[in-house]
C-alpha positions in Angstrom: -73.8 91.1 -40.2 -76.3 88.4 -41.4 -77.1 86.0 -38.8 -75.7 83.1 -41.3 -73.9 83.1 -44.6 -73.8 80.7 -47.5 -70.3 78.6 -48.3 -69.4 77.7 -51.6 -71.3 74.4 -51.4 -74.6 76.3 -50.9 -74.8 75.2 -47.2 -75.1 77.7 -44.5 -72.4 78.6 -42.3 -72.6 79.2 -38.6 -72.3 82.8 -37.4 -69.3 82.1 -35.3 -67.4 80.5 -38.4 -68.2 83.6 -40.5 -67.3 85.8 -37.9 -63.9 84.0 -37.2 -63.4 83.9 -41.3 -63.9 87.4 -41.5 -61.4 88.3 -38.6 -59.0 86.1 -40.2 -59.3 87.5 -43.5 -59.0 91.4 -42.2 -55.8 89.9 -40.1 -54.4 88.2 -43.3 -55.0 91.7 -44.9 -53.1 93.7 -42.2 -50.1 91.0 -42.3 -49.9 91.4 -46.1 -50.0 95.4 -46.0 -47.6 95.3 -43.5 -45.1 92.9 -45.4 -45.7 94.8 -48.9 -45.1 98.2 -47.3 -42.2 97.2 -45.8 -40.8 96.0 -48.9 -41.1 99.4 -50.6 -37.4 101.0 -51.2 -38.1 104.6 -50.0 -35.8 105.8 -53.0 -38.3 108.0 -54.8 -41.0 110.2 -54.5 -43.3 107.8 -55.8 -42.6 105.1 -53.6 -42.7 107.1 -50.7 -46.0 108.3 -51.6 -47.2 104.6 -52.3 -45.9 103.2 -48.8 -47.5 106.4 -46.9 -50.6 105.5 -48.6 -50.5 101.4 -47.6 -49.3 102.8 -44.2 -52.7 104.8 -43.9 -54.8 101.8 -45.2 -52.9 99.6 -42.9 -53.4 101.8 -39.6 -57.9 101.8 -40.4 -57.4 98.0 -40.5 -57.2 97.8 -36.6 -60.6 99.5 -36.3 -61.9 96.6 -38.8 -60.2 93.9 -36.9 -61.8 95.3 -33.5 -65.1 95.2 -35.3 -64.4 91.6 -36.4 -63.5 90.5 -32.6 -66.7 92.2 -31.3 -68.4 90.2 -33.8 -66.4 87.1 -33.0 -67.3 87.6 -29.2 -70.8 88.1 -29.9 -71.0 85.0 -32.1 -69.3 83.0 -29.1 -71.6 84.5 -26.7 -74.8 83.3 -28.8 -72.8 79.9 -28.9 -72.5 79.7 -25.3 -76.3 80.7 -25.1 -76.8 77.7 -27.7 -74.9 75.4 -25.5 -76.9 76.4 -22.4 -80.0 76.0 -23.9 -79.2 72.6 -24.8 -77.6 71.2 -21.7 -80.6 72.7 -19.4 -83.3 70.1 -20.7 -80.5 67.2 -20.2 -79.9 67.8 -16.7 -83.5 67.7 -16.4 -83.9 64.6 -18.6 -81.0 63.3 -16.4 -82.7 63.6 -13.0 -85.7 61.8 -14.9 -83.3 58.9 -15.5 -82.1 58.4 -12.3 -85.7 58.6 -11.0 -87.0 55.9 -13.5 -83.8 53.7 -12.8 -84.4 53.9 -8.9 -88.1 52.9 -9.5 -87.4 50.3 -12.0 -84.9 48.7 -9.6 -87.7 48.9 -6.8 -89.8 47.0 -9.1 -87.1 44.3 -10.0 -86.4 44.1 -6.2 -90.3 43.3 -5.7 -90.5 40.9 -8.7 -87.1 39.2 -7.1 -88.9 38.8 -3.5 -92.1 37.5 -5.3 -89.9 34.8 -7.1 -88.0 33.8 -3.8 -91.4 33.4 -2.4 -92.6 31.2 -5.2 -89.6 29.3 -4.8 -90.0 28.7 -1.2 -93.5 27.7 -1.8 -92.4 25.2 -4.9 -89.6 23.6 -1.9 -92.6 23.4 0.4 -94.6 21.4 -2.3 -91.8 19.4 -3.0 -90.5 18.5 0.6 -94.2 17.2 1.5 -93.4 17.4 4.9 -96.3 17.8 7.4 -99.9 16.5 7.3 -101.1 17.3 3.5 -104.1 19.3 4.2 -101.7 21.9 6.6 -99.3 22.0 3.8 -102.2 22.5 0.7 -103.6 25.0 3.3 -100.1 26.9 3.9 -99.0 26.6 0.0 -102.8 27.9 -1.0 -102.4 30.8 1.6 -98.8 31.7 0.3 -99.8 31.4 -3.6 -102.8 33.8 -2.8 -100.2 36.3 -1.0 -97.9 36.1 -4.1 -100.9 36.2 -6.4 -101.9 39.6 -4.8 -98.4 41.1 -4.5 -98.0 40.0 -8.3 -101.2 42.0 -9.0 -100.3 45.0 -7.0 -96.5 45.2 -8.7 -98.5 44.7 -12.4 -100.5 47.6 -11.5 -98.0 49.7 -10.1 -95.9 49.0 -13.5 -98.3 49.4 -16.0 -99.5 52.7 -14.4 -95.7 53.8 -14.2 -95.2 52.6 -17.8 -92.8 49.7 -17.1 -94.3 47.3 -19.6 -91.7 44.4 -19.2 -92.1 44.3 -15.6 -96.0 44.7 -15.7 -95.6 41.6 -18.4 -93.3 39.5 -16.0 -95.8 40.3 -12.9 -98.7 39.2 -14.6 -96.9 36.0 -15.9 -96.4 35.3 -12.1 -99.8 36.1 -10.9 -101.2 33.7 -13.5 -98.9 30.9 -13.1 -99.8 30.9 -8.8 -103.3 31.3 -9.7 -103.0 28.2 -12.0 -101.0 26.3 -9.2 -103.7 27.2 -6.5 -106.4 25.7 -9.1 -104.1 22.7 -9.6 -103.6 22.2 -5.8 -107.3 22.7 -5.0 -108.2 20.2 -7.8 -105.6 17.7 -6.0 -107.1 18.1 -2.6 -110.8 17.7 -3.8 -110.0 14.4 -5.1 -107.9 13.1 -2.5 
């Protein structure tokens, strides 16, 4: 049996469909012979000879049906192997998805922590509590740490191919640096 057959519209049929169609045709042939043979009136020598001939033909069909069933079973085994071959890479890909998702969550949590730290710095500046030089020194140290942590997050996200996280971390690093420069300029003028 060929690995693929061609359908009436010119497209290839799978081995499974071809084997099933062949088996169905053989079974249909057996059913038709069975019906026709049983309808032959056994009243003349000619009819009895014809019935015996069709009975003999019908008795050869179980062997053909067995071969058809074997072809169908082989096609199903091939189908199962193809299914397994398609599923195995997906299992590995699912693991990769889980790993990447977990890593993205870690980066997002780190970014959220930086955002919280930046909000605390902003609140500290707006509160204006304490001596100005002390507040500016504390804010500068915090902004420096935020900038360093944002740079580390940018580097990690860039290396691990998370461009959105890298872009956001870089923007936060730049905002922290700009705020440090502005505060530094303000402290020099006063």
